[in-house]
Each structure stands twice: as structure tokens, then as C-alpha cells.
gemmi code that builds the backbone of each chain (N, CA, C; Angstrom):
import gemmi

chains = {
    "A": [
        ("UNK", (103.621, 107.551, 105.180), (102.269, 107.021, 105.178), (102.302, 105.502, 105.277)),
        ("UNK", (101.354, 104.919, 106.030), (101.260, 103.480, 106.099), (100.625, 102.928, 104.848)),
        ("UNK", (101.143, 101.778, 104.408), (100.536, 101.198, 103.230), (101.396, 100.135, 102.589)),
        ("UNK", (101.029, 99.791, 101.368), (101.707, 98.761, 100.599), (102.289, 99.408, 99.347)),
        ("UNK", (103.574, 99.232, 99.144), (104.257, 99.841, 98.007), (104.714, 98.768, 97.039)),
        ("UNK", (104.253, 98.881, 95.804), (104.676, 97.981, 94.756), (105.570, 98.729, 93.773)),
        ("UNK", (106.600, 98.031, 93.283), (107.436, 98.629, 92.246), (108.019, 97.539, 91.362)),
        ("UNK", (108.280, 97.848, 90.070), (107.896, 99.100, 89.435), (106.416, 99.108, 89.061)),
        ("UNK", (105.901, 100.246, 88.645), (104.518, 100.335, 88.203), (104.362, 99.672, 86.837)),
        ("UNK", (105.343, 99.857, 85.975), (105.324, 99.269, 84.642), (106.633, 98.515, 84.402)),
        ("UNK", (106.512, 97.323, 83.850), (107.686, 96.490, 83.610), (107.501, 95.737, 82.301)),
        ("UNK", (108.572, 95.707, 81.515), (108.544, 94.996, 80.246), (109.521, 93.830, 80.331)),
        ("UNK", (109.050, 92.677, 79.898), (109.883, 91.472, 79.965), (110.107, 90.922, 78.566)),
        ("UNK", (111.339, 90.556, 78.318), (111.642, 89.901, 77.056), (111.414, 88.400, 77.210)),
        ("UNK", (111.198, 87.750, 76.107), (111.007, 86.307, 76.113), (112.207, 85.626, 76.780)),
        ("UNK", (111.924, 84.667, 77.680), (112.983, 83.914, 78.324), (113.639, 84.599, 79.502)),
        ("UNK", (113.111, 85.726, 79.875), (113.715, 86.504, 80.949), (112.914, 86.374, 82.236)),
        ("UNK", (113.595, 86.317, 83.369), (112.928, 86.382, 84.664), (112.850, 87.837, 85.104)),
        ("UNK", (111.756, 88.200, 85.739), (111.628, 89.543, 86.302), (111.048, 89.433, 87.701)),
        ("UNK", (111.401, 90.415, 88.537), (110.928, 90.411, 89.918), (110.152, 91.678, 90.220)),
        ("UNK", (108.974, 91.488, 90.809), (108.132, 92.588, 91.259), (108.304, 92.735, 92.764)),
        ("UNK", (108.502, 93.953, 93.181), (108.741, 94.225, 94.595), (107.441, 94.577, 95.303)),
        ("UNK", (107.309, 94.155, 96.567), (106.179, 94.522, 97.410), (106.666, 94.717, 98.834)),
        ("UNK", (106.428, 95.903, 99.360), (106.831, 96.239, 100.728), (105.619, 96.809, 101.460)),
        ("UNK", (105.418, 96.365, 102.727), (104.327, 96.917, 103.529), (104.843, 97.351, 104.895)),
        ("UNK", (104.289, 98.463, 105.382), (104.652, 98.954, 106.706), (103.448, 98.959, 107.636)),
        ("UNK", (102.521, 98.042, 107.388), (101.308, 97.921, 108.192), (101.464, 96.920, 109.326)),
        ("UNK", (102.643, 96.304, 109.417), (102.914, 95.282, 110.426), (101.981, 94.075, 110.287)),
        ("UNK", (101.578, 93.799, 109.046), (100.717, 92.656, 108.782), (101.539, 91.382, 108.664)),
        ("UNK", (100.967, 90.285, 109.179), (101.648, 88.999, 109.084), (101.491, 88.354, 107.708)),
        ("UNK", (100.296, 88.448, 107.149), (100.005, 87.738, 105.904), (100.194, 88.654, 104.692)),
        ("UNK", (100.759, 88.097, 103.634), (100.920, 88.823, 102.375), (100.531, 87.923, 101.216)),
        ("UNK", (100.098, 88.558, 100.116), (99.519, 87.830, 98.990), (99.970, 88.452, 97.668)),
        ("UNK", (99.980, 87.616, 96.630), (100.112, 88.106, 95.264), (98.931, 87.597, 94.447)),
        ("UNK", (98.308, 88.544, 93.723), (97.195, 88.220, 92.849), (97.525, 88.667, 91.429)),
        ("UNK", (96.909, 87.970, 90.504), (96.994, 88.363, 89.095), (95.596, 88.778, 88.645)),
        ("UNK", (95.530, 89.882, 87.878), (94.246, 90.352, 87.360), (94.365, 90.522, 85.855)),
        ("UNK", (93.523, 89.823, 85.142), (93.449, 89.943, 83.694), (92.189, 90.731, 83.330)),
        ("UNK", (92.202, 91.416, 82.190), (91.066, 92.275, 81.826), (89.735, 91.552, 81.928)),
        ("UNK", (88.806, 92.179, 82.633), (87.464, 91.621, 82.736), (87.343, 90.406, 83.634)),
        ("UNK", (88.393, 90.074, 84.341), (88.345, 88.896, 85.206), (88.584, 89.277, 86.662)),
        ("UNK", (88.189, 88.363, 87.531), (88.421, 88.564, 88.955), (89.863, 88.297, 89.333)),
        ("UNK", (90.169, 88.506, 90.568), (91.527, 88.299, 91.077), (91.808, 86.808, 91.261)),
        ("UNK", (92.985, 86.411, 90.826), (93.408, 85.015, 91.002), (94.663, 84.973, 91.855)),
        ("UNK", (94.651, 84.109, 92.851), (95.731, 84.032, 93.831), (96.922, 83.262, 93.276)),
        ("UNK", (98.103, 83.884, 93.361), (99.331, 83.240, 92.880), (100.042, 82.547, 94.041)),
        ("UNK", (100.396, 83.308, 95.060), (101.044, 82.794, 96.259), (100.562, 83.599, 97.451)),
        ("UNK", (100.643, 82.998, 98.626), (100.400, 83.739, 99.841), (101.321, 83.242, 100.948)),
        ("UNK", (101.541, 84.125, 101.917), (102.446, 83.837, 103.025), (101.800, 84.301, 104.319)),
        ("UNK", (101.749, 83.411, 105.285), (101.138, 83.758, 106.566), (102.151, 84.291, 107.567)),
        ("UNK", (103.382, 83.824, 107.454), (104.444, 84.273, 108.356), (105.763, 84.262, 107.605)),
        ("UNK", (106.766, 84.863, 108.207), (108.096, 84.920, 107.599), (108.626, 83.511, 107.381)),
        ("UNK", (109.310, 83.346, 106.246), (109.951, 82.076, 105.866), (108.953, 80.962, 105.585)),
        ("UNK", (107.711, 81.319, 105.307), (106.706, 80.326, 104.971), (105.771, 80.893, 103.909)),
        ("UNK", (105.458, 80.114, 102.874), (104.509, 80.562, 101.866), (103.866, 79.336, 101.216)),
        ("UNK", (102.682, 79.569, 100.636), (101.925, 78.490, 100.006), (101.510, 78.897, 98.604)),
        ("UNK", (101.393, 77.897, 97.747), (100.922, 78.144, 96.391), (99.443, 78.478, 96.407)),
        ("UNK", (99.085, 79.394, 95.520), (97.684, 79.692, 95.311), (97.137, 78.892, 94.148)),
        ("UNK", (96.169, 79.468, 93.449), (95.490, 78.745, 92.385), (96.264, 78.714, 91.067)),
        ("UNK", (97.189, 79.669, 90.881), (97.902, 79.762, 89.595), (99.395, 79.984, 89.812)),
        ("UNK", (100.038, 79.157, 90.621), (101.427, 79.370, 91.015), (102.451, 78.974, 89.939)),
        ("UNK", (102.057, 78.187, 88.966), (103.025, 77.696, 87.979), (103.673, 78.845, 87.218)),
        ("UNK", (105.022, 78.846, 87.172), (105.748, 79.895, 86.468), (106.086, 81.095, 87.339)),
        ("UNK", (105.734, 81.028, 88.604), (106.015, 82.109, 89.554), (106.791, 81.563, 90.746)),
        ("UNK", (107.543, 82.440, 91.419), (108.190, 82.070, 92.672), (108.196, 83.272, 93.597)),
        ("UNK", (108.263, 83.006, 94.897), (108.253, 84.066, 95.902), (109.256, 83.751, 96.992)),
        ("UNK", (109.515, 84.734, 97.847), (110.297, 84.542, 99.055), (109.708, 85.433, 100.136)),
        ("UNK", (109.920, 85.054, 101.388), (109.424, 85.873, 102.505), (110.491, 85.856, 103.600)),
        ("UNK", (111.555, 86.571, 103.348), (112.680, 86.625, 104.285), (112.470, 87.667, 105.372)),
        ("UNK", (111.636, 88.652, 105.089), (111.315, 89.689, 106.059), (109.810, 89.866, 106.127)),
        ("UNK", (109.317, 90.268, 107.279), (107.874, 90.425, 107.468), (107.297, 91.451, 106.501)),
        ("UNK", (108.053, 92.500, 106.219), (107.514, 93.603, 105.422), (107.670, 93.409, 103.919)),
        ("UNK", (108.341, 92.353, 103.474), (108.666, 92.216, 102.060), (108.229, 90.871, 101.499)),
        ("UNK", (107.672, 90.885, 100.280), (107.176, 89.655, 99.654), (107.337, 89.794, 98.137)),
        ("UNK", (108.562, 89.668, 97.629), (108.776, 89.837, 96.189), (108.279, 88.644, 95.377)),
        ("UNK", (107.815, 88.944, 94.183), (107.313, 87.933, 93.252), (108.209, 87.892, 92.023)),
        ("UNK", (108.710, 86.711, 91.675), (109.488, 86.536, 90.459), (108.646, 85.830, 89.416)),
        ("UNK", (108.555, 86.450, 88.258), (107.864, 85.846, 87.129), (108.930, 85.189, 86.272)),
        ("UNK", (108.922, 83.885, 86.212), (109.988, 83.171, 85.518), (109.651, 82.974, 84.052)),
        ("UNK", (110.645, 82.519, 83.317), (110.452, 82.263, 81.890), (109.477, 81.111, 81.660)),
        ("UNK", (109.215, 80.334, 82.699), (108.271, 79.221, 82.576), (106.815, 79.689, 82.513)),
        ("UNK", (106.571, 80.923, 82.876), (105.218, 81.483, 82.791), (105.008, 81.941, 81.361)),
        ("UNK", (104.168, 81.226, 80.654), (104.044, 81.436, 79.207), (103.180, 82.629, 78.828)),
        ("UNK", (102.348, 83.078, 79.705), (101.467, 84.203, 79.398), (101.472, 85.186, 80.566)),
        ("UNK", (102.591, 85.870, 80.781), (102.710, 86.689, 81.985), (102.124, 88.091, 81.885)),
        ("UNK", (101.724, 88.515, 80.724), (101.202, 89.870, 80.575), (99.918, 90.016, 81.377)),
        ("UNK", (99.955, 90.881, 82.393), (98.802, 91.041, 83.294), (99.099, 92.171, 84.263)),
        ("UNK", (98.100, 92.472, 85.075), (98.213, 93.435, 86.168), (98.388, 92.627, 87.450)),
        ("UNK", (99.456, 92.915, 88.217), (99.757, 92.144, 89.403), (99.517, 92.996, 90.650)),
        ("UNK", (98.829, 92.409, 91.605), (98.491, 93.112, 92.837), (99.058, 92.391, 94.041)),
        ("UNK", (99.738, 93.147, 94.883), (100.231, 92.645, 96.159), (99.253, 93.096, 97.239)),
        ("UNK", (99.075, 92.285, 98.265), (98.148, 92.629, 99.330), (98.679, 92.101, 100.657)),
        ("UNK", (98.116, 92.615, 101.745), (98.498, 92.128, 103.064), (97.297, 92.174, 103.991)),
        ("UNK", (97.347, 91.379, 105.062), (96.268, 91.381, 106.045), (96.816, 90.899, 107.384)),
        ("UNK", (96.026, 91.159, 108.426), (96.370, 90.593, 109.724), (96.086, 89.092, 109.687)),
        ("UNK", (96.616, 88.365, 110.635), (96.411, 86.923, 110.628), (94.977, 86.573, 111.018)),
        ("UNK", (94.505, 85.506, 110.450), (93.169, 85.028, 110.736), (93.035, 84.771, 112.217)),
        ("UNK", (91.889, 85.113, 112.774), (91.637, 84.916, 114.192), (91.682, 86.217, 114.962)),
        ("UNK", (92.283, 87.240, 114.373), (92.295, 88.547, 115.011), (91.113, 89.338, 114.464)),
        ("UNK", (90.326, 89.921, 115.333), (89.140, 90.643, 114.858), (89.541, 91.769, 113.939)),
        ("UNK", (88.774, 91.995, 112.953), (89.068, 93.049, 111.996), (89.990, 92.600, 110.903)),
        ("UNK", (89.979, 91.342, 110.581), (90.823, 90.811, 109.520), (90.389, 91.397, 108.185)),
        ("UNK", (91.239, 92.220, 107.602), (90.905, 92.923, 106.363), (92.122, 92.901, 105.460)),
        ("UNK", (91.887, 92.736, 104.177), (92.988, 92.699, 103.214), (93.096, 94.037, 102.504)),
        ("UNK", (94.321, 94.547, 102.409), (94.608, 95.818, 101.763), (95.528, 95.559, 100.577)),
        ("UNK", (95.360, 96.387, 99.537), (96.095, 96.185, 98.304), (97.087, 97.306, 98.019)),
        ("UNK", (98.133, 96.942, 97.288), (99.025, 97.940, 96.722), (98.416, 98.537, 95.467)),
        ("UNK", (99.168, 99.397, 94.796), (98.655, 100.099, 93.623), (98.809, 99.297, 92.342)),
        ("UNK", (99.485, 98.161, 92.417), (99.571, 97.289, 91.261), (100.782, 97.533, 90.378)),
        ("UNK", (101.148, 96.498, 89.641), (102.249, 96.573, 88.676), (101.798, 95.954, 87.360)),
        ("UNK", (102.055, 96.679, 86.267), (101.734, 96.162, 84.942), (102.973, 95.461, 84.381)),
        ("UNK", (102.793, 94.224, 83.962), (103.876, 93.490, 83.325), (103.474, 93.177, 81.888)),
        ("UNK", (104.352, 93.533, 80.970), (104.087, 93.281, 79.552), (105.268, 92.528, 78.946)),
        ("UNK", (104.964, 91.508, 78.175), (106.004, 90.759, 77.457), (106.212, 91.387, 76.087)),
        ("UNK", (107.479, 91.662, 75.780), (107.781, 92.276, 74.476), (108.637, 91.325, 73.637)),
    ],
    "B": [
        ("UNK", (89.974, 78.649, 90.792), (89.536, 78.796, 92.166), (88.093, 79.259, 92.262)),
        ("UNK", (87.539, 79.130, 93.436), (86.147, 79.513, 93.631), (85.991, 81.023, 93.527)),
        ("UNK", (84.891, 81.479, 92.962), (84.594, 82.899, 92.914), (83.183, 83.143, 93.389)),
        ("UNK", (82.976, 84.353, 93.845), (81.643, 84.746, 94.269), (80.815, 85.135, 93.064)),
        ("UNK", (79.500, 85.013, 93.213), (78.592, 85.445, 92.168), (78.188, 86.868, 92.468)),
        ("UNK", (78.669, 87.804, 91.642), (78.377, 89.211, 91.872), (77.484, 89.733, 90.765)),
        ("UNK", (76.477, 90.509, 91.145), (75.578, 91.072, 90.138), (75.119, 92.471, 90.538)),
        ("UNK", (74.818, 93.299, 89.542), (74.950, 93.011, 88.127), (76.399, 93.121, 87.668)),
        ("UNK", (76.668, 92.696, 86.443), (78.026, 92.798, 85.917), (78.362, 94.226, 85.559)),
        ("UNK", (77.371, 94.971, 85.094), (77.599, 96.374, 84.758), (76.297, 97.150, 84.921)),
        ("UNK", (76.449, 98.457, 85.136), (75.303, 99.328, 85.329), (75.591, 100.684, 84.702)),
        ("UNK", (74.589, 101.212, 84.017), (74.648, 102.579, 83.527), (73.528, 103.337, 84.240)),
        ("UNK", (73.884, 104.375, 84.982), (72.862, 105.099, 85.727), (73.035, 106.590, 85.518)),
        ("UNK", (71.981, 107.320, 85.829), (72.011, 108.777, 85.770), (72.564, 109.320, 87.080)),
        ("UNK", (73.263, 110.416, 86.989), (73.766, 111.082, 88.190), (72.605, 111.364, 89.133)),
        ("UNK", (72.809, 111.081, 90.412), (71.774, 111.323, 91.404), (70.973, 110.091, 91.767)),
        ("UNK", (71.066, 109.068, 90.924), (70.328, 107.841, 91.206), (71.044, 107.003, 92.272)),
        ("UNK", (70.278, 106.115, 92.891), (70.846, 105.168, 93.840), (71.239, 103.888, 93.107)),
        ("UNK", (72.239, 103.205, 93.660), (72.777, 101.995, 93.037), (72.789, 100.875, 94.067)),
        ("UNK", (72.500, 99.662, 93.610), (72.577, 98.511, 94.495), (73.223, 97.343, 93.778)),
        ("UNK", (74.124, 96.672, 94.443), (74.780, 95.497, 93.890), (74.954, 94.469, 95.002)),
        ("UNK", (75.093, 93.191, 94.635), (75.195, 92.188, 95.674), (76.102, 91.037, 95.275)),
        ("UNK", (76.507, 90.291, 96.281), (77.347, 89.111, 96.092), (76.733, 87.949, 96.856)),
        ("UNK", (76.759, 86.774, 96.237), (76.258, 85.586, 96.898), (77.266, 84.459, 96.758)),
        ("UNK", (77.221, 83.557, 97.720), (78.159, 82.447, 97.728), (77.470, 81.202, 98.263)),
        ("UNK", (78.001, 80.059, 97.909), (77.498, 78.809, 98.461), (78.182, 78.492, 99.786)),
        ("UNK", (79.228, 79.246, 100.122), (79.981, 79.014, 101.354), (79.633, 80.070, 102.397)),
        ("UNK", (79.853, 79.737, 103.640), (79.661, 80.681, 104.742), (80.948, 81.471, 104.944)),
        ("UNK", (80.815, 82.777, 105.083), (81.973, 83.635, 105.302), (81.906, 84.285, 106.677)),
        ("UNK", (83.058, 84.609, 107.234), (83.060, 85.365, 108.480), (83.511, 86.804, 108.280)),
        ("UNK", (83.814, 87.171, 107.034), (84.159, 88.545, 106.689), (83.683, 88.828, 105.272)),
        ("UNK", (83.102, 90.013, 105.095), (82.766, 90.505, 103.749), (83.425, 91.873, 103.589)),
        ("UNK", (84.059, 92.068, 102.445), (84.724, 93.334, 102.154), (84.230, 93.854, 100.811)),
        ("UNK", (84.138, 95.183, 100.707), (83.765, 95.817, 99.446), (84.848, 96.792, 99.028)),
        ("UNK", (85.216, 96.730, 97.730), (86.295, 97.559, 97.189), (85.823, 98.314, 95.948)),
        ("UNK", (86.531, 99.406, 95.663), (86.371, 100.121, 94.398), (87.731, 100.158, 93.723)),
        ("UNK", (87.738, 99.872, 92.431), (88.979, 99.880, 91.674), (88.840, 100.759, 90.443)),
        ("UNK", (89.738, 101.720, 90.311), (89.803, 102.547, 89.112), (90.762, 101.891, 88.126)),
        ("UNK", (90.611, 102.156, 86.845), (91.468, 101.519, 85.834), (92.949, 101.719, 86.112)),
        ("UNK", (93.704, 100.620, 86.115), (95.146, 100.699, 86.303), (95.605, 100.983, 87.720)),
        ("UNK", (94.667, 100.913, 88.670), (95.014, 101.191, 90.060), (94.661, 99.997, 90.935)),
        ("UNK", (95.202, 99.990, 92.148), (94.841, 98.937, 93.078), (93.479, 99.169, 93.703)),
        ("UNK", (92.819, 98.112, 94.143), (91.510, 98.262, 94.797), (91.642, 99.032, 96.111)),
        ("UNK", (90.639, 99.846, 96.372), (90.591, 100.625, 97.611), (89.448, 100.107, 98.455)),
        ("UNK", (89.728, 99.820, 99.704), (88.707, 99.292, 100.598), (87.650, 100.357, 100.887)),
        ("UNK", (86.376, 99.976, 100.730), (85.264, 100.885, 101.016), (84.643, 100.586, 102.371)),
        ("UNK", (84.261, 99.326, 102.552), (83.561, 98.922, 103.767), (83.976, 97.499, 104.119)),
        ("UNK", (84.137, 97.252, 105.415), (84.438, 95.917, 105.920), (83.328, 95.491, 106.881)),
        ("UNK", (82.898, 94.247, 106.770), (81.810, 93.698, 107.585), (82.293, 92.423, 108.248)),
        ("UNK", (82.016, 92.286, 109.548), (82.576, 91.160, 110.288), (81.535, 90.308, 111.009)),
        ("UNK", (80.280, 90.774, 111.064), (79.245, 90.016, 111.782), (77.990, 89.884, 110.941)),
        ("UNK", (77.371, 88.717, 111.010), (76.117, 88.494, 110.298), (75.094, 89.529, 110.736)),
        ("UNK", (74.410, 90.122, 109.756), (73.414, 91.143, 110.025), (73.979, 92.550, 110.146)),
        ("UNK", (75.274, 92.680, 110.197), (75.898, 94.007, 110.366), (75.566, 94.913, 109.184)),
        ("UNK", (75.205, 96.145, 109.497), (74.926, 97.167, 108.491), (75.864, 98.328, 108.758)),
        ("UNK", (76.688, 98.676, 107.774), (77.715, 99.698, 107.971), (77.667, 100.722, 106.853)),
        ("UNK", (77.842, 101.980, 107.222), (77.835, 103.066, 106.236), (79.179, 103.767, 106.197)),
        ("UNK", (79.478, 104.285, 105.014), (80.680, 105.084, 104.804), (80.290, 106.192, 103.831)),
        ("UNK", (79.836, 107.316, 104.386), (79.345, 108.396, 103.533), (78.088, 107.970, 102.815)),
        ("UNK", (78.117, 108.028, 101.472), (76.943, 107.640, 100.692), (76.866, 106.128, 100.457)),
        ("UNK", (77.796, 105.399, 100.980), (77.834, 103.950, 100.793), (77.294, 103.240, 102.026)),
        ("UNK", (76.523, 102.195, 101.777), (76.013, 101.347, 102.851), (76.150, 99.902, 102.416)),
        ("UNK", (76.637, 99.055, 103.316), (76.781, 97.633, 103.006), (76.237, 96.813, 104.161)),
        ("UNK", (75.753, 95.615, 103.840), (75.225, 94.723, 104.856), (75.772, 93.318, 104.695)),
        ("UNK", (76.021, 92.681, 105.809), (76.466, 91.288, 105.906), (75.200, 90.469, 106.067)),
        ("UNK", (74.876, 89.606, 105.130), (73.650, 88.853, 105.159), (73.534, 87.930, 106.370)),
        ("UNK", (72.310, 87.741, 106.827), (72.049, 86.913, 108.004), (72.524, 85.474, 107.806)),
        ("UNK", (72.396, 84.985, 106.596), (72.814, 83.605, 106.321), (74.326, 83.469, 106.225)),
        ("UNK", (75.025, 84.604, 106.195), (76.486, 84.678, 106.038), (76.953, 84.227, 104.665)),
        ("UNK", (76.007, 84.140, 103.725), (76.351, 83.728, 102.371), (76.143, 84.847, 101.359)),
        ("UNK", (75.790, 86.033, 101.831), (75.593, 87.117, 100.886), (75.844, 88.477, 101.533)),
        ("UNK", (76.020, 89.464, 100.657), (76.239, 90.838, 101.107), (75.798, 91.774, 99.984)),
        ("UNK", (75.351, 92.962, 100.362), (75.022, 93.953, 99.333), (75.697, 95.278, 99.637)),
        ("UNK", (75.859, 96.070, 98.577), (76.417, 97.413, 98.676), (75.463, 98.372, 97.991)),
        ("UNK", (75.087, 99.427, 98.682), (74.262, 100.484, 98.103), (75.059, 101.772, 98.026)),
        ("UNK", (74.875, 102.503, 96.935), (75.444, 103.832, 96.777), (74.273, 104.785, 96.558)),
        ("UNK", (74.166, 105.784, 97.396), (73.052, 106.724, 97.253), (73.510, 107.976, 96.509)),
        ("UNK", (72.592, 108.570, 95.775), (72.829, 109.841, 95.082), (74.150, 109.832, 94.319)),
        ("UNK", (74.269, 108.958, 93.358), (75.535, 108.758, 92.654), (76.038, 110.048, 91.995)),
        ("UNK", (77.362, 110.150, 91.927), (78.037, 111.287, 91.299), (79.027, 110.747, 90.269)),
        ("UNK", (79.499, 111.577, 89.351), (80.398, 111.072, 88.293), (81.640, 110.339, 88.804)),
        ("UNK", (82.190, 110.752, 89.926), (83.410, 110.100, 90.419), (83.151, 108.714, 91.013)),
        ("UNK", (81.901, 108.300, 91.062), (81.589, 106.929, 91.499), (81.905, 105.915, 90.402)),
        ("UNK", (82.201, 106.387, 89.224), (82.533, 105.488, 88.114), (83.713, 104.598, 88.502)),
        ("UNK", (83.609, 103.323, 88.164), (84.693, 102.396, 88.450), (84.163, 100.987, 88.554)),
        ("UNK", (84.998, 100.097, 89.021), (84.594, 98.706, 89.225), (84.529, 98.432, 90.720)),
        ("UNK", (83.407, 97.913, 91.141), (83.199, 97.573, 92.539), (83.212, 96.055, 92.661)),
        ("UNK", (83.957, 95.553, 93.632), (83.889, 94.121, 93.828), (83.920, 93.756, 95.311)),
        ("UNK", (83.359, 92.595, 95.560), (83.271, 92.088, 96.916), (84.347, 91.048, 97.142)),
        ("UNK", (84.618, 90.794, 98.395), (85.542, 89.733, 98.778), (85.007, 89.090, 100.051)),
        ("UNK", (85.117, 87.780, 100.121), (84.665, 87.053, 101.292), (85.775, 86.182, 101.837)),
        ("UNK", (85.793, 86.038, 103.149), (86.811, 85.212, 103.788), (86.142, 84.051, 104.513)),
        ("UNK", (86.294, 82.834, 103.975), (85.726, 81.676, 104.673), (86.403, 81.476, 106.029)),
        ("UNK", (85.650, 80.956, 106.969), (86.173, 80.737, 108.305), (87.363, 79.782, 108.268)),
        ("UNK", (88.399, 80.101, 109.033), (89.540, 79.219, 109.173), (90.534, 79.245, 108.038)),
        ("UNK", (90.486, 80.256, 107.209), (91.391, 80.315, 106.068), (91.884, 81.725, 105.838)),
        ("UNK", (93.016, 81.838, 105.163), (93.533, 83.133, 104.724), (93.132, 83.439, 103.293)),
        ("UNK", (92.510, 82.495, 102.608), (92.278, 82.646, 101.176), (90.968, 83.383, 100.921)),
        ("UNK", (91.093, 84.655, 100.646), (89.931, 85.443, 100.289), (89.392, 84.984, 98.931)),
        ("UNK", (88.096, 85.096, 98.791), (87.451, 84.777, 97.518), (86.840, 86.066, 97.006)),
        ("UNK", (87.032, 86.330, 95.707), (86.641, 87.622, 95.138), (85.515, 87.486, 94.125)),
        ("UNK", (84.651, 88.488, 94.123), (83.649, 88.588, 93.074), (84.281, 89.071, 91.780)),
        ("UNK", (83.561, 88.945, 90.696), (84.085, 89.323, 89.386), (83.882, 90.801, 89.083)),
        ("UNK", (83.186, 91.504, 89.959), (83.092, 92.951, 89.808), (81.823, 93.443, 89.152)),
        ("UNK", (81.418, 94.630, 89.549), (80.320, 95.368, 88.913), (80.906, 96.654, 88.350)),
        ("UNK", (80.785, 96.814, 87.044), (81.303, 98.019, 86.386), (80.217, 99.080, 86.382)),
        ("UNK", (80.486, 100.199, 87.049), (79.493, 101.272, 87.187), (79.878, 102.461, 86.322)),
        ("UNK", (78.910, 102.913, 85.536), (79.098, 104.122, 84.746), (77.989, 105.097, 85.100)),
        ("UNK", (78.352, 106.334, 85.371), (77.404, 107.362, 85.771), (77.318, 108.399, 84.665)),
        ("UNK", (76.094, 108.636, 84.212), (75.864, 109.601, 83.148), (75.449, 110.925, 83.768)),
        ("UNK", (76.178, 111.965, 83.430), (75.905, 113.272, 84.030), (74.638, 113.902, 83.473)),
    ],
}
model = gemmi.Model(1)
for chain_id, residues in chains.items():
    chain = gemmi.Chain(chain_id)
    for i, (resn, *xyz) in enumerate(residues, 1):
        res = gemmi.Residue()
        res.name, res.seqid = resn, gemmi.SeqId(i, " ")
        for name, pos in zip(("N", "CA", "C"), xyz):
            atom = gemmi.Atom()
            atom.name, atom.element = name, gemmi.Element(name[0])
            atom.pos, atom.b_iso = gemmi.Position(*pos), 0.0
            res.add_atom(atom)
        chain.add_residue(res)
    model.add_chain(chain)
structure = gemmi.Structure()
structure.add_model(model)
structure.setup_entities()
């Protein structure tokens, strides 16, 4: 099936530990995104990438890092510098701006909890 | 970051009733999207709108792209219990990849 696959669904992080959330898409989309969702709040952009080997910081990039070595993959690392990482993380992808039908699709999300 | 103004924040309705919610922005958008999100799951795209004035239906759902390009509404007709969830809008300003999201409308349907 075509879509966006996030893993793991649930992840527990110890204090001072880095963790990586995986995101893979087979939609042949150029652009990929990571959002953070906290209870009762809207989506906040962490990082986004328009093409391979290029990415930009979003509104809340501090304490996070990404890479875009392949078109289909956009992993997110939550570093120990992120002081409040407990949240629901959503990966998304879309066609590049300028192509008609530009629509963003989401993965199923990953829960990260600090223990 | 900027967010859209979405209303209402929550709704309690009886099964069979119609529902209406809307999003407004101070910016002009060239795309409006509507999603439904169940607890602990990723948002699912319901309707996508690409032209000012466009009216699009998906089953019992109907959405419109406002003429001013600064607003959009979503209607759900004859609501059923499985319509329960959070609905939110997203807008894409011209010339950017950065979607802007509404804060969501929480819908509860009473059987």
C-alpha cells in the first residue's frame, strides 16, 4: 500500500538519551515534514525538507535533528538537548509547491515518552 | 508560528444532526485541506480545495474554499457516532511549503 510509515509507534526515552524516529514514504513525494503535537494544541513544525540533502528548521527545531539522504526517508532524532520531548510526533509528505494538487499526507504518528 | 482561527473549538450534537465548522486567516492561501484525527492516530485527509470558490463533497462531507481565499468551511450532514473525533483545517500560503494548521474542532456525537 502507498503511504507513510512511522516507527516505532511507542518509544520511551531515558534522561540524557538520544532517540530516533523513523519515517518512510513510498508516495514519491519530494517534500517531507516533522510535526509535534501536544494535547489540545495544534501541529507545530519541527523540520521540513523540500529535496534530498536539504532541510530547513521549522518553528521548534531546538533539540531536534534530521537527515534527508534518500527521497523516501526523513528520520528525526530527539536529542538530550530537548528538555520536554514527551509528545506525539507526526511525519508528513507532499508534492513540491507549484504542482497542482499539492496536498500533505500524514503518517500514523509516534508517541515519545520520557521516563 | 502562525495558526489559523478555527471554530468552534468543540461541539456536542445529536446523531442525525448537521455540523458546520470553519477556519479563517489573515493570510491568503492557495490550498485548503480538511482532516479528521482520531485519538492516538495520524490525521486522515478528508477534502482538499485548490481554487477560490471551489465546493467539494466527499460523501456526507462538503467543504468550500472561500472567495476571499482567507477562509474555508466544512459541513457534515446527518452525523453518525463514528464522526466523533477532531477535525482540523490546514492552509498553504502561496509560494511556501509551510502549511499552517487550525487548532481543531472536537466533535462528539450523542446517540
